[in-house]
mmCIF file of the protein (N, C-alpha, C, O) and its ligand, coordinates in Angstrom:
data_MODEL
# 
_entry.id   MODEL 
# 
loop_
_entity.id 
_entity.type 
_entity.pdbx_number_of_molecules 
1 polymer     1 
2 non-polymer 1 
# 
_entity_poly.entity_id                      1 
_entity_poly.type                           'polypeptide(L)' 
_entity_poly.nstd_linkage                   no 
_entity_poly.nstd_monomer                   no 
_entity_poly.pdbx_seq_one_letter_code       MEPKKEHKCLRCGYTWRSAKDKPAACPYCKSYKWNLKKEEEGK 
_entity_poly.pdbx_seq_one_letter_code_can   MEPKKEHKCLRCGYTWRSAKDKPAACPYCKSYKWNLKKEEEGK 
_entity_poly.pdbx_strand_id                 A 
# 
loop_
_entity_poly_seq.entity_id 
_entity_poly_seq.num 
_entity_poly_seq.mon_id 
_entity_poly_seq.hetero 
1 1  MET n 
1 2  GLU n 
1 3  PRO n 
1 4  LYS n 
1 5  LYS n 
1 6  GLU n 
1 7  HIS n 
1 8  LYS n 
1 9  CYS n 
1 10 LEU n 
1 11 ARG n 
1 12 CYS n 
1 13 GLY n 
1 14 TYR n 
1 15 THR n 
1 16 TRP n 
1 17 ARG n 
1 18 SER n 
1 19 ALA n 
1 20 LYS n 
1 21 ASP n 
1 22 LYS n 
1 23 PRO n 
1 24 ALA n 
1 25 ALA n 
1 26 CYS n 
1 27 PRO n 
1 28 TYR n 
1 29 CYS n 
1 30 LYS n 
1 31 SER n 
1 32 TYR n 
1 33 LYS n 
1 34 TRP n 
1 35 ASN n 
1 36 LEU n 
1 37 LYS n 
1 38 LYS n 
1 39 GLU n 
1 40 GLU n 
1 41 GLU n 
1 42 GLY n 
1 43 LYS n 
# 
loop_
_struct_asym.id 
_struct_asym.entity_id 
A 1 
B 2 
# 
loop_
_chem_comp.id 
_chem_comp.type 
_chem_comp.mon_nstd_flag 
ALA 'L-peptide linking' y 
ARG 'L-peptide linking' y 
ASN 'L-peptide linking' y 
ASP 'L-peptide linking' y 
CYS 'L-peptide linking' y 
GLU 'L-peptide linking' y 
GLY 'peptide linking'   y 
HIS 'L-peptide linking' y 
LEU 'L-peptide linking' y 
LYS 'L-peptide linking' y 
MET 'L-peptide linking' y 
PRO 'L-peptide linking' y 
SER 'L-peptide linking' y 
THR 'L-peptide linking' y 
TRP 'L-peptide linking' y 
TYR 'L-peptide linking' y 
ZN  non-polymer         . 
# 
_pdbx_entity_nonpoly.entity_id   2 
_pdbx_entity_nonpoly.name        ? 
_pdbx_entity_nonpoly.comp_id     ZN 
# 
_pdbx_nonpoly_scheme.asym_id         B 
_pdbx_nonpoly_scheme.entity_id       2 
_pdbx_nonpoly_scheme.mon_id          ZN 
_pdbx_nonpoly_scheme.ndb_seq_num     1 
_pdbx_nonpoly_scheme.pdb_seq_num     101 
_pdbx_nonpoly_scheme.auth_seq_num    101 
_pdbx_nonpoly_scheme.pdb_mon_id      ZN 
_pdbx_nonpoly_scheme.auth_mon_id     ZN 
_pdbx_nonpoly_scheme.pdb_strand_id   A 
_pdbx_nonpoly_scheme.pdb_ins_code    . 
# 
loop_
_atom_site.group_PDB 
_atom_site.id 
_atom_site.type_symbol 
_atom_site.label_atom_id 
_atom_site.label_alt_id 
_atom_site.label_comp_id 
_atom_site.label_asym_id 
_atom_site.label_entity_id 
_atom_site.label_seq_id 
_atom_site.pdbx_PDB_ins_code 
_atom_site.Cartn_x 
_atom_site.Cartn_y 
_atom_site.Cartn_z 
_atom_site.occupancy 
_atom_site.B_iso_or_equiv 
_atom_site.pdbx_formal_charge 
_atom_site.auth_seq_id 
_atom_site.auth_comp_id 
_atom_site.auth_asym_id 
_atom_site.auth_atom_id 
_atom_site.pdbx_PDB_model_num 
ATOM   1   N  N  . MET A 1 1  ? -13.268 -10.250 10.568  1.00 0.00 ? 1   MET A N  1 
ATOM   2   C  CA . MET A 1 1  ? -12.539 -9.122  9.950   1.00 0.00 ? 1   MET A CA 1 
ATOM   3   C  C  . MET A 1 1  ? -11.040 -9.355  10.062  1.00 0.00 ? 1   MET A C  1 
ATOM   4   O  O  . MET A 1 1  ? -10.513 -9.583  11.151  1.00 0.00 ? 1   MET A O  1 
ATOM   5   N  N  . GLU A 1 2  ? -10.387 -9.296  8.964   1.00 0.00 ? 2   GLU A N  1 
ATOM   6   C  CA . GLU A 1 2  ? -8.944  -9.452  9.010   1.00 0.00 ? 2   GLU A CA 1 
ATOM   7   C  C  . GLU A 1 2  ? -8.280  -8.099  9.248   1.00 0.00 ? 2   GLU A C  1 
ATOM   8   O  O  . GLU A 1 2  ? -8.742  -7.068  8.760   1.00 0.00 ? 2   GLU A O  1 
ATOM   9   N  N  . PRO A 1 3  ? -7.218  -8.123  9.987   1.00 0.00 ? 3   PRO A N  1 
ATOM   10  C  CA . PRO A 1 3  ? -6.510  -6.861  10.278  1.00 0.00 ? 3   PRO A CA 1 
ATOM   11  C  C  . PRO A 1 3  ? -5.943  -6.247  9.005   1.00 0.00 ? 3   PRO A C  1 
ATOM   12  O  O  . PRO A 1 3  ? -5.352  -6.924  8.164   1.00 0.00 ? 3   PRO A O  1 
ATOM   13  N  N  . LYS A 1 4  ? -6.144  -4.966  8.901   1.00 0.00 ? 4   LYS A N  1 
ATOM   14  C  CA . LYS A 1 4  ? -5.622  -4.301  7.713   1.00 0.00 ? 4   LYS A CA 1 
ATOM   15  C  C  . LYS A 1 4  ? -4.223  -3.784  7.978   1.00 0.00 ? 4   LYS A C  1 
ATOM   16  O  O  . LYS A 1 4  ? -3.849  -3.452  9.103   1.00 0.00 ? 4   LYS A O  1 
ATOM   17  N  N  . LYS A 1 5  ? -3.478  -3.733  6.912   1.00 0.00 ? 5   LYS A N  1 
ATOM   18  C  CA . LYS A 1 5  ? -2.101  -3.269  7.043   1.00 0.00 ? 5   LYS A CA 1 
ATOM   19  C  C  . LYS A 1 5  ? -2.029  -1.774  6.762   1.00 0.00 ? 5   LYS A C  1 
ATOM   20  O  O  . LYS A 1 5  ? -2.772  -1.216  5.955   1.00 0.00 ? 5   LYS A O  1 
ATOM   21  N  N  . GLU A 1 6  ? -1.111  -1.174  7.459   1.00 0.00 ? 6   GLU A N  1 
ATOM   22  C  CA . GLU A 1 6  ? -0.953  0.257   7.247   1.00 0.00 ? 6   GLU A CA 1 
ATOM   23  C  C  . GLU A 1 6  ? 0.197   0.510   6.296   1.00 0.00 ? 6   GLU A C  1 
ATOM   24  O  O  . GLU A 1 6  ? 1.270   -0.081  6.413   1.00 0.00 ? 6   GLU A O  1 
ATOM   25  N  N  . HIS A 1 7  ? -0.046  1.380   5.376   1.00 0.00 ? 7   HIS A N  1 
ATOM   26  C  CA . HIS A 1 7  ? 0.984   1.692   4.386   1.00 0.00 ? 7   HIS A CA 1 
ATOM   27  C  C  . HIS A 1 7  ? 1.251   3.176   4.391   1.00 0.00 ? 7   HIS A C  1 
ATOM   28  O  O  . HIS A 1 7  ? 0.379   3.990   4.693   1.00 0.00 ? 7   HIS A O  1 
ATOM   29  N  N  . LYS A 1 8  ? 2.466   3.503   4.052   1.00 0.00 ? 8   LYS A N  1 
ATOM   30  C  CA . LYS A 1 8  ? 2.800   4.918   3.950   1.00 0.00 ? 8   LYS A CA 1 
ATOM   31  C  C  . LYS A 1 8  ? 3.471   5.183   2.628   1.00 0.00 ? 8   LYS A C  1 
ATOM   32  O  O  . LYS A 1 8  ? 4.436   4.517   2.252   1.00 0.00 ? 8   LYS A O  1 
ATOM   33  N  N  . CYS A 1 9  ? 2.954   6.155   1.940   1.00 0.00 ? 9   CYS A N  1 
ATOM   34  C  CA . CYS A 1 9  ? 3.536   6.535   0.664   1.00 0.00 ? 9   CYS A CA 1 
ATOM   35  C  C  . CYS A 1 9  ? 4.782   7.371   0.911   1.00 0.00 ? 9   CYS A C  1 
ATOM   36  O  O  . CYS A 1 9  ? 4.737   8.399   1.587   1.00 0.00 ? 9   CYS A O  1 
ATOM   37  N  N  . LEU A 1 10 ? 5.894   6.910   0.352   1.00 0.00 ? 10  LEU A N  1 
ATOM   38  C  CA . LEU A 1 10 ? 7.145   7.641   0.557   1.00 0.00 ? 10  LEU A CA 1 
ATOM   39  C  C  . LEU A 1 10 ? 7.243   8.821   -0.386  1.00 0.00 ? 10  LEU A C  1 
ATOM   40  O  O  . LEU A 1 10 ? 8.172   9.623   -0.301  1.00 0.00 ? 10  LEU A O  1 
ATOM   41  N  N  . ARG A 1 11 ? 6.291   8.920   -1.274  1.00 0.00 ? 11  ARG A N  1 
ATOM   42  C  CA . ARG A 1 11 ? 6.324   10.009  -2.246  1.00 0.00 ? 11  ARG A CA 1 
ATOM   43  C  C  . ARG A 1 11 ? 5.602   11.242  -1.693  1.00 0.00 ? 11  ARG A C  1 
ATOM   44  O  O  . ARG A 1 11 ? 6.114   12.360  -1.747  1.00 0.00 ? 11  ARG A O  1 
ATOM   45  N  N  . CYS A 1 12 ? 4.408   11.008  -1.164  1.00 0.00 ? 12  CYS A N  1 
ATOM   46  C  CA . CYS A 1 12 ? 3.623   12.150  -0.701  1.00 0.00 ? 12  CYS A CA 1 
ATOM   47  C  C  . CYS A 1 12 ? 3.394   12.124  0.803   1.00 0.00 ? 12  CYS A C  1 
ATOM   48  O  O  . CYS A 1 12 ? 2.881   13.083  1.379   1.00 0.00 ? 12  CYS A O  1 
ATOM   49  N  N  . GLY A 1 13 ? 3.781   11.011  1.438   1.00 0.00 ? 13  GLY A N  1 
ATOM   50  C  CA . GLY A 1 13 ? 3.650   10.941  2.883   1.00 0.00 ? 13  GLY A CA 1 
ATOM   51  C  C  . GLY A 1 13 ? 2.274   10.494  3.343   1.00 0.00 ? 13  GLY A C  1 
ATOM   52  O  O  . GLY A 1 13 ? 1.999   10.446  4.542   1.00 0.00 ? 13  GLY A O  1 
ATOM   53  N  N  . TYR A 1 14 ? 1.430   10.174  2.413   1.00 0.00 ? 14  TYR A N  1 
ATOM   54  C  CA . TYR A 1 14 ? 0.075   9.751   2.748   1.00 0.00 ? 14  TYR A CA 1 
ATOM   55  C  C  . TYR A 1 14 ? 0.087   8.365   3.389   1.00 0.00 ? 14  TYR A C  1 
ATOM   56  O  O  . TYR A 1 14 ? 0.833   7.485   2.960   1.00 0.00 ? 14  TYR A O  1 
ATOM   57  N  N  . THR A 1 15 ? -0.736  8.176   4.410   1.00 0.00 ? 15  THR A N  1 
ATOM   58  C  CA . THR A 1 15 ? -0.832  6.864   5.030   1.00 0.00 ? 15  THR A CA 1 
ATOM   59  C  C  . THR A 1 15 ? -2.258  6.359   4.910   1.00 0.00 ? 15  THR A C  1 
ATOM   60  O  O  . THR A 1 15 ? -3.219  7.109   5.074   1.00 0.00 ? 15  THR A O  1 
ATOM   61  N  N  . TRP A 1 16 ? -2.371  5.082   4.622   1.00 0.00 ? 16  TRP A N  1 
ATOM   62  C  CA . TRP A 1 16 ? -3.701  4.498   4.507   1.00 0.00 ? 16  TRP A CA 1 
ATOM   63  C  C  . TRP A 1 16 ? -3.626  3.035   4.890   1.00 0.00 ? 16  TRP A C  1 
ATOM   64  O  O  . TRP A 1 16 ? -2.546  2.456   5.011   1.00 0.00 ? 16  TRP A O  1 
ATOM   65  N  N  . ARG A 1 17 ? -4.799  2.450   5.079   1.00 0.00 ? 17  ARG A N  1 
ATOM   66  C  CA . ARG A 1 17 ? -4.860  1.045   5.454   1.00 0.00 ? 17  ARG A CA 1 
ATOM   67  C  C  . ARG A 1 17 ? -5.476  0.238   4.327   1.00 0.00 ? 17  ARG A C  1 
ATOM   68  O  O  . ARG A 1 17 ? -6.429  0.657   3.671   1.00 0.00 ? 17  ARG A O  1 
ATOM   69  N  N  . SER A 1 18 ? -4.897  -0.928  4.132   1.00 0.00 ? 18  SER A N  1 
ATOM   70  C  CA . SER A 1 18 ? -5.410  -1.807  3.094   1.00 0.00 ? 18  SER A CA 1 
ATOM   71  C  C  . SER A 1 18 ? -5.200  -3.241  3.522   1.00 0.00 ? 18  SER A C  1 
ATOM   72  O  O  . SER A 1 18 ? -4.248  -3.558  4.235   1.00 0.00 ? 18  SER A O  1 
ATOM   73  N  N  . ALA A 1 19 ? -6.083  -4.094  3.089   1.00 0.00 ? 19  ALA A N  1 
ATOM   74  C  CA . ALA A 1 19 ? -5.942  -5.509  3.413   1.00 0.00 ? 19  ALA A CA 1 
ATOM   75  C  C  . ALA A 1 19 ? -4.824  -6.131  2.590   1.00 0.00 ? 19  ALA A C  1 
ATOM   76  O  O  . ALA A 1 19 ? -4.320  -7.211  2.898   1.00 0.00 ? 19  ALA A O  1 
ATOM   77  N  N  . LYS A 1 20 ? -4.455  -5.420  1.541   1.00 0.00 ? 20  LYS A N  1 
ATOM   78  C  CA . LYS A 1 20 ? -3.409  -5.945  0.660   1.00 0.00 ? 20  LYS A CA 1 
ATOM   79  C  C  . LYS A 1 20 ? -2.030  -5.756  1.274   1.00 0.00 ? 20  LYS A C  1 
ATOM   80  O  O  . LYS A 1 20 ? -1.773  -4.791  1.994   1.00 0.00 ? 20  LYS A O  1 
ATOM   81  N  N  . ASP A 1 21 ? -1.165  -6.692  0.973   1.00 0.00 ? 21  ASP A N  1 
ATOM   82  C  CA . ASP A 1 21 ? 0.198   -6.596  1.456   1.00 0.00 ? 21  ASP A CA 1 
ATOM   83  C  C  . ASP A 1 21 ? 0.933   -5.466  0.756   1.00 0.00 ? 21  ASP A C  1 
ATOM   84  O  O  . ASP A 1 21 ? 1.633   -4.662  1.372   1.00 0.00 ? 21  ASP A O  1 
ATOM   85  N  N  . LYS A 1 22 ? 0.743   -5.438  -0.553  1.00 0.00 ? 22  LYS A N  1 
ATOM   86  C  CA . LYS A 1 22 ? 1.395   -4.394  -1.344  1.00 0.00 ? 22  LYS A CA 1 
ATOM   87  C  C  . LYS A 1 22 ? 0.418   -3.792  -2.333  1.00 0.00 ? 22  LYS A C  1 
ATOM   88  O  O  . LYS A 1 22 ? 0.249   -4.305  -3.439  1.00 0.00 ? 22  LYS A O  1 
ATOM   89  N  N  . PRO A 1 23 ? -0.211  -2.730  -1.947  1.00 0.00 ? 23  PRO A N  1 
ATOM   90  C  CA . PRO A 1 23 ? -1.118  -2.043  -2.867  1.00 0.00 ? 23  PRO A CA 1 
ATOM   91  C  C  . PRO A 1 23 ? -0.389  -1.614  -4.121  1.00 0.00 ? 23  PRO A C  1 
ATOM   92  O  O  . PRO A 1 23 ? 0.794   -1.279  -4.082  1.00 0.00 ? 23  PRO A O  1 
ATOM   93  N  N  . ALA A 1 24 ? -1.093  -1.626  -5.221  1.00 0.00 ? 24  ALA A N  1 
ATOM   94  C  CA . ALA A 1 24 ? -0.450  -1.312  -6.496  1.00 0.00 ? 24  ALA A CA 1 
ATOM   95  C  C  . ALA A 1 24 ? -0.020  0.148   -6.548  1.00 0.00 ? 24  ALA A C  1 
ATOM   96  O  O  . ALA A 1 24 ? 1.042   0.481   -7.075  1.00 0.00 ? 24  ALA A O  1 
ATOM   97  N  N  . ALA A 1 25 ? -0.849  0.995   -6.000  1.00 0.00 ? 25  ALA A N  1 
ATOM   98  C  CA . ALA A 1 25 ? -0.533  2.408   -6.104  1.00 0.00 ? 25  ALA A CA 1 
ATOM   99  C  C  . ALA A 1 25 ? -1.062  3.163   -4.893  1.00 0.00 ? 25  ALA A C  1 
ATOM   100 O  O  . ALA A 1 25 ? -1.989  2.720   -4.214  1.00 0.00 ? 25  ALA A O  1 
ATOM   101 N  N  . CYS A 1 26 ? -0.464  4.282   -4.649  1.00 0.00 ? 26  CYS A N  1 
ATOM   102 C  CA . CYS A 1 26 ? -0.936  5.148   -3.577  1.00 0.00 ? 26  CYS A CA 1 
ATOM   103 C  C  . CYS A 1 26 ? -2.286  5.739   -3.982  1.00 0.00 ? 26  CYS A C  1 
ATOM   104 O  O  . CYS A 1 26 ? -2.407  6.304   -5.069  1.00 0.00 ? 26  CYS A O  1 
ATOM   105 N  N  . PRO A 1 27 ? -3.283  5.620   -3.140  1.00 0.00 ? 27  PRO A N  1 
ATOM   106 C  CA . PRO A 1 27 ? -4.604  6.133   -3.485  1.00 0.00 ? 27  PRO A CA 1 
ATOM   107 C  C  . PRO A 1 27 ? -4.654  7.652   -3.531  1.00 0.00 ? 27  PRO A C  1 
ATOM   108 O  O  . PRO A 1 27 ? -5.604  8.242   -4.046  1.00 0.00 ? 27  PRO A O  1 
ATOM   109 N  N  . TYR A 1 28 ? -3.639  8.261   -2.996  1.00 0.00 ? 28  TYR A N  1 
ATOM   110 C  CA . TYR A 1 28 ? -3.648  9.726   -2.942  1.00 0.00 ? 28  TYR A CA 1 
ATOM   111 C  C  . TYR A 1 28 ? -2.957  10.336  -4.162  1.00 0.00 ? 28  TYR A C  1 
ATOM   112 O  O  . TYR A 1 28 ? -3.545  11.140  -4.885  1.00 0.00 ? 28  TYR A O  1 
ATOM   113 N  N  . CYS A 1 29 ? -1.698  9.940   -4.376  1.00 0.00 ? 29  CYS A N  1 
ATOM   114 C  CA . CYS A 1 29 ? -0.955  10.535  -5.498  1.00 0.00 ? 29  CYS A CA 1 
ATOM   115 C  C  . CYS A 1 29 ? -0.902  9.587   -6.682  1.00 0.00 ? 29  CYS A C  1 
ATOM   116 O  O  . CYS A 1 29 ? -0.354  9.927   -7.731  1.00 0.00 ? 29  CYS A O  1 
ATOM   117 N  N  . LYS A 1 30 ? -1.470  8.397   -6.517  1.00 0.00 ? 30  LYS A N  1 
ATOM   118 C  CA . LYS A 1 30 ? -1.578  7.433   -7.617  1.00 0.00 ? 30  LYS A CA 1 
ATOM   119 C  C  . LYS A 1 30 ? -0.230  6.936   -8.110  1.00 0.00 ? 30  LYS A C  1 
ATOM   120 O  O  . LYS A 1 30 ? -0.118  6.396   -9.211  1.00 0.00 ? 30  LYS A O  1 
ATOM   121 N  N  . SER A 1 31 ? 0.796   7.123   -7.281  1.00 0.00 ? 31  SER A N  1 
ATOM   122 C  CA . SER A 1 31 ? 2.111   6.681   -7.711  1.00 0.00 ? 31  SER A CA 1 
ATOM   123 C  C  . SER A 1 31 ? 2.244   5.173   -7.542  1.00 0.00 ? 31  SER A C  1 
ATOM   124 O  O  . SER A 1 31 ? 1.874   4.611   -6.511  1.00 0.00 ? 31  SER A O  1 
ATOM   125 N  N  . TYR A 1 32 ? 2.774   4.537   -8.564  1.00 0.00 ? 32  TYR A N  1 
ATOM   126 C  CA . TYR A 1 32 ? 2.991   3.096   -8.470  1.00 0.00 ? 32  TYR A CA 1 
ATOM   127 C  C  . TYR A 1 32 ? 4.288   2.785   -7.736  1.00 0.00 ? 32  TYR A C  1 
ATOM   128 O  O  . TYR A 1 32 ? 4.577   1.629   -7.426  1.00 0.00 ? 32  TYR A O  1 
ATOM   129 N  N  . LYS A 1 33 ? 5.048   3.807   -7.469  1.00 0.00 ? 33  LYS A N  1 
ATOM   130 C  CA . LYS A 1 33 ? 6.306   3.617   -6.745  1.00 0.00 ? 33  LYS A CA 1 
ATOM   131 C  C  . LYS A 1 33 ? 6.216   4.265   -5.383  1.00 0.00 ? 33  LYS A C  1 
ATOM   132 O  O  . LYS A 1 33 ? 7.194   4.793   -4.853  1.00 0.00 ? 33  LYS A O  1 
ATOM   133 N  N  . TRP A 1 34 ? 5.018   4.212   -4.830  1.00 0.00 ? 34  TRP A N  1 
ATOM   134 C  CA . TRP A 1 34 ? 4.768   4.864   -3.547  1.00 0.00 ? 34  TRP A CA 1 
ATOM   135 C  C  . TRP A 1 34 ? 5.645   4.304   -2.437  1.00 0.00 ? 34  TRP A C  1 
ATOM   136 O  O  . TRP A 1 34 ? 5.929   4.995   -1.458  1.00 0.00 ? 34  TRP A O  1 
ATOM   137 N  N  . ASN A 1 35 ? 6.080   3.043   -2.585  1.00 0.00 ? 35  ASN A N  1 
ATOM   138 C  CA . ASN A 1 35 ? 6.869   2.430   -1.512  1.00 0.00 ? 35  ASN A CA 1 
ATOM   139 C  C  . ASN A 1 35 ? 8.357   2.500   -1.795  1.00 0.00 ? 35  ASN A C  1 
ATOM   140 O  O  . ASN A 1 35 ? 9.159   1.881   -1.096  1.00 0.00 ? 35  ASN A O  1 
ATOM   141 N  N  . LEU A 1 36 ? 8.723   3.249   -2.812  1.00 0.00 ? 36  LEU A N  1 
ATOM   142 C  CA . LEU A 1 36 ? 10.144  3.382   -3.137  1.00 0.00 ? 36  LEU A CA 1 
ATOM   143 C  C  . LEU A 1 36 ? 10.602  4.808   -2.897  1.00 0.00 ? 36  LEU A C  1 
ATOM   144 O  O  . LEU A 1 36 ? 9.922   5.777   -3.233  1.00 0.00 ? 36  LEU A O  1 
ATOM   145 N  N  . LYS A 1 37 ? 11.777  4.897   -2.305  1.00 0.00 ? 37  LYS A N  1 
ATOM   146 C  CA . LYS A 1 37 ? 12.336  6.225   -2.132  1.00 0.00 ? 37  LYS A CA 1 
ATOM   147 C  C  . LYS A 1 37 ? 12.849  6.709   -3.485  1.00 0.00 ? 37  LYS A C  1 
ATOM   148 O  O  . LYS A 1 37 ? 13.062  5.924   -4.409  1.00 0.00 ? 37  LYS A O  1 
ATOM   149 N  N  . LYS A 1 38 ? 13.037  7.993   -3.571  1.00 0.00 ? 38  LYS A N  1 
ATOM   150 C  CA . LYS A 1 38 ? 13.457  8.567   -4.845  1.00 0.00 ? 38  LYS A CA 1 
ATOM   151 C  C  . LYS A 1 38 ? 14.787  7.996   -5.299  1.00 0.00 ? 38  LYS A C  1 
ATOM   152 O  O  . LYS A 1 38 ? 15.028  7.814   -6.493  1.00 0.00 ? 38  LYS A O  1 
ATOM   153 N  N  . GLU A 1 39 ? 15.652  7.714   -4.326  1.00 0.00 ? 39  GLU A N  1 
ATOM   154 C  CA . GLU A 1 39 ? 16.974  7.192   -4.704  1.00 0.00 ? 39  GLU A CA 1 
ATOM   155 C  C  . GLU A 1 39 ? 16.858  5.802   -5.317  1.00 0.00 ? 39  GLU A C  1 
ATOM   156 O  O  . GLU A 1 39 ? 17.707  5.374   -6.099  1.00 0.00 ? 39  GLU A O  1 
ATOM   157 N  N  . GLU A 1 40 ? 15.782  5.108   -4.941  1.00 0.00 ? 40  GLU A N  1 
ATOM   158 C  CA . GLU A 1 40 ? 15.626  3.727   -5.414  1.00 0.00 ? 40  GLU A CA 1 
ATOM   159 C  C  . GLU A 1 40 ? 14.799  3.677   -6.703  1.00 0.00 ? 40  GLU A C  1 
ATOM   160 O  O  . GLU A 1 40 ? 14.511  2.611   -7.247  1.00 0.00 ? 40  GLU A O  1 
ATOM   161 N  N  . GLU A 1 41 ? 14.448  4.815   -7.142  1.00 0.00 ? 41  GLU A N  1 
ATOM   162 C  CA . GLU A 1 41 ? 13.571  4.865   -8.313  1.00 0.00 ? 41  GLU A CA 1 
ATOM   163 C  C  . GLU A 1 41 ? 14.309  4.425   -9.571  1.00 0.00 ? 41  GLU A C  1 
ATOM   164 O  O  . GLU A 1 41 ? 13.699  3.891   -10.497 1.00 0.00 ? 41  GLU A O  1 
ATOM   165 N  N  . GLY A 1 42 ? 15.604  4.645   -9.607  1.00 0.00 ? 42  GLY A N  1 
ATOM   166 C  CA . GLY A 1 42 ? 16.383  4.245   -10.765 1.00 0.00 ? 42  GLY A CA 1 
ATOM   167 C  C  . GLY A 1 42 ? 16.451  5.330   -11.826 1.00 0.00 ? 42  GLY A C  1 
ATOM   168 O  O  . GLY A 1 42 ? 17.007  5.137   -12.907 1.00 0.00 ? 42  GLY A O  1 
ATOM   169 N  N  . LYS A 1 43 ? 15.879  6.458   -11.495 1.00 0.00 ? 43  LYS A N  1 
ATOM   170 C  CA . LYS A 1 43 ? 15.919  7.607   -12.405 1.00 0.00 ? 43  LYS A CA 1 
ATOM   171 C  C  . LYS A 1 43 ? 15.581  7.225   -13.841 1.00 0.00 ? 43  LYS A C  1 
ATOM   172 O  O  . LYS A 1 43 ? 15.573  8.084   -14.723 1.00 0.00 ? 43  LYS A O  1 
HETATM 173 ZN ZN . ZN  B 2 .  ? 1.307   9.023   -2.460  1.00 0.00 2 101 ZN  A ZN 1 
# 
């Protein structure tokens, strides 16, 4: 078993574990910019 990485969605605050380094989207809010703060979104 490979260790899973913990991720935290900066949009909704949801945390989950995934084997992927960078999940495509937050499984909770489905945001593809879950790892970006609002300021970094580029509006
Ligand atoms: Zn989220």
